[in-house]
N, C-alpha and C positions, 0 to 999 in steps of 0.2 A: 458774285453770283453768276455773272455772265459767263465766265469760263466754264462753270459747272453745267449751265444750260447747253453750252456749245458741245461739251464732252458727251452729255447725255444724248443730244441730237445725233452726234457722230456715231455712237455705238448703235443707236436704233437704226440709222441708215445702213450700217454695216450688216446688221442682222437681216434687214430687208433685201440687201444686195445678195447675201448668201441664199436666201429663200428663192429669189428670182433666178439665180444661177442654177440652183438645184432643180427648179421647175423646167428650165430650158433644157437641162441635161436629160431629164426624164422624158420630155417631149421628143428629143432627138433619138433616144434609145427606142421609144415606142414607135417612132417613124421608121427606124431601121427594121424593127420586127415586123411591122405592117407590110413594108416593102418585101421583106423576105417571104411572108405568107402569100403576098400577091404573086410573087415569082413562082410559087409552087404550082399555080394553075397552068403554067407553061413548062412544067418540069419534063425533061427528056430523060427517061430512065436508061436509055441505051439499048432497049430491046422492044420487040413488038408486043404491045399490051392487048391486042385484039384477041378475043376468045380465050383469055387467060383469067382463071378464077381462083380464089383462095377460100378454103374451108378449114375451120379449126376443129380439133378433137382434143379432149382432155380425159383420157380413159381413167386416170386416177380419181377424177371427180365422180366418175360413174362406178367407182368401186373396184377398179383394177389395181392389182399390186404392181410394183415397178417391173417385175419380171414379166407379168402378163401384158403390160403396156409395150414393153420392148418387143415381145413376140408379135403383138398385133401390128406394130409399125414395120416389122420385118416382112410380114406376108402381105400387107395391104397394097403396096405399090404394084406387086405382080398381079393381084386380083383385079385392081382397077385398070391396069394397062391392057387387060384382055377385053375390056368393054368397047363395043363398036363406036360409042359416042366420045371416047377418050383417045386423043392422039398421043398425049404425053402426060406423065404424072411424076411428081417427086414430092418429097417432104422436107421441110425446113424446121429447125428449132423455133424460128420466128419468121414472120413475114418480111419480105424485102421492103426497105424503106419504113421499117417499123419505128424508128426513132427520129426525132427532130434533128439531132446532131449525132454523127457517128463518133463515139468516144472510145479510144483504146482501153481495153480491159484486161490485157495480158502482155507479158514480155517474153519474147522468144529469142533464142540465141543461135548463132551459126558460127562455124569455125572458118576463118579466112587466113590467108598467108600472114597477115599482119597481126593475127590473134583473134580472140573471140569478139563477135559483134552482137550487140543487143539491140532489139527493135521493139518499141511499144506498138502493139497491133490490136485490131479488132479481131476477136476470136469468134468464128461463126460455124455452127454445126449444120451440115446439110446432108441430104440423102443422095442416092445414086441418080445420075442423069439430071442433076439440078440445072446446070447451065444449058443442057440440050432442051429442057422444058421451057426455059426462058427464051431460047432461041439465040444464045450467045456462044459462038464457037470459042474454044480455048485457044490461047496463043501458042501453047506448047503442051505436049503430054496428053494425058487422058483423065477422065473423071473417075469418081469412085464407082465401084461395082457394088452390087447389093451385099456381097459378102464382106465388103469393107465396113459396112454399117455396124458390125459387131466388132468394136474396137478393143484390141488387147490392151491391158494395163500393165503388162510385164515390162519393167524398165529396160531389160536387155533386148527387147524386140522393138524395131522401128515400125510404128503404125503409119499408114499413108496420110499425106496431107497435100493440100493445094495452097498456093499462094497467089495473090494478085500481083500485077506488074510492079506496083509501088513497094510491096513487101519483098519481092524478088530483088529489086534494086537496093533496098536498104540492107538486106541480109547478105547478098552475094555480089553486089556491084555488077560488073560486066560479065562475070562468070555464068556459065550455064547452070541454072538452078536444078534442073532435072537430075534426080538421083542424089542430090545433096541432102545432108542431115541437118535438122533443126531440133531444138529441144526446149521444153518448158519444164523447169525443175528436173526431175529424174526421168520424165517421159520423153522418149526419142521418137522422131517422125522422119519419114523419107518423102521428099517432094516428088510427087508423081505428075503434077500438072501446074500450069500457070494460067490464071484467069485474067481476062481483060479488066482493066480498071473500070468500075462502074460507079456512078454517083451513089453515095451512101448518106442517108439522112436527107431531110427536106431542106436544111440550111447548110451552107458551106459548099464550096465548089471544088476544093482541092481533094484529090483522092487520098484515102486513108489506107495505110498498110493493113492488109487483112490476111489472116491464115484461116483456111477452111479445113475443118476436121470432120471425120465421118459421123453421121448422125447416130446417137445412142440414146434415144428418148426413153426416160423412165417415167415421164409425165406426159405433157401435151406436145402437140406439134401442129404445123400448118401445112395442109395439103395444097399443092399448086397443080392445077390441072389445065390442060389445053385441049380443046376439041373443035372440030369444024363448026359445030353449033354449040356455043357456050351454055345456054340454058339447058339443053338436052344432056350435056355432059354433067352438069350439076345434079340434075334429077337422077341420072344413072348412078352417080357416086352415092347419093343419099340412099338410093334403093339397095345398092351393094353393101353399104355399111350396115344398114338395117338387117340385111339377110345374114350378116356375120353375127350381129348381136343387136337386138331391137332396143336394148337399154342404152346403147351408145348415143351420145348427143352430138350432132353436127351443128355448130353454131358459127356466128360471125361470118356468114357467107357473103362474099362481095366480089365484084370484078376487080381486076387490077386497076382499071381506070378509076373506079370508085374509091379504091384504097389510096391511090395517089392524090385524089382530089379531096380527101377528107379534111385537110387543113386549109383548103382554099375556098371553101364554100362561104 
């Protein structure tokens, strides 16, 4: 009987040991996450966040068709940039730092001497003057113009694209990326600019390869506005949007600093 009691006691201890080890692992993972959240309170986005505000629009929710939404976002930046309280304005498909972790969601290819090179990248759609509004000069080339925001889908025509420094290195190595072709499936793009690597996502410090494509919103988008007096700029934008269509809803209005601090509260 003694050996059986010994065996039963050993198995029970083994189960307890597994439970303790699992609990310790959970505590360690939780600790790393907490530290990650704590670090976001000191996040340096790489651009000036003062007097930079974000406002969201979802015309589809307010009854707009995809074509009507596209036309609205096509004319809106020009109207808003004429306001005295607005120094710069752009539109993004999503807000900067919108995700906890930047995860590649597309694969782009480029042709090099040694053959075709594939890179897993974050695909991000942005409007004209996006980096100028953030206050981040391009490393090379130029940004999208407003006419670039109506992207052609013809497979034999190369639409414009920007890449960040990491994507430029992964796709072209030491070669000059400007004027080079990249493609995703049958759609071809021509690189017109190189953006500086910026931190993406609240967690993770290593830059992620990113390809920026012209904005073609059929649904919602995020307005980024900068003005000498932020609150006045927000009020002016609200008034201008209401003058275009009083049924359009402006929501999720916050400063960039509030946006960056949402996970560190």
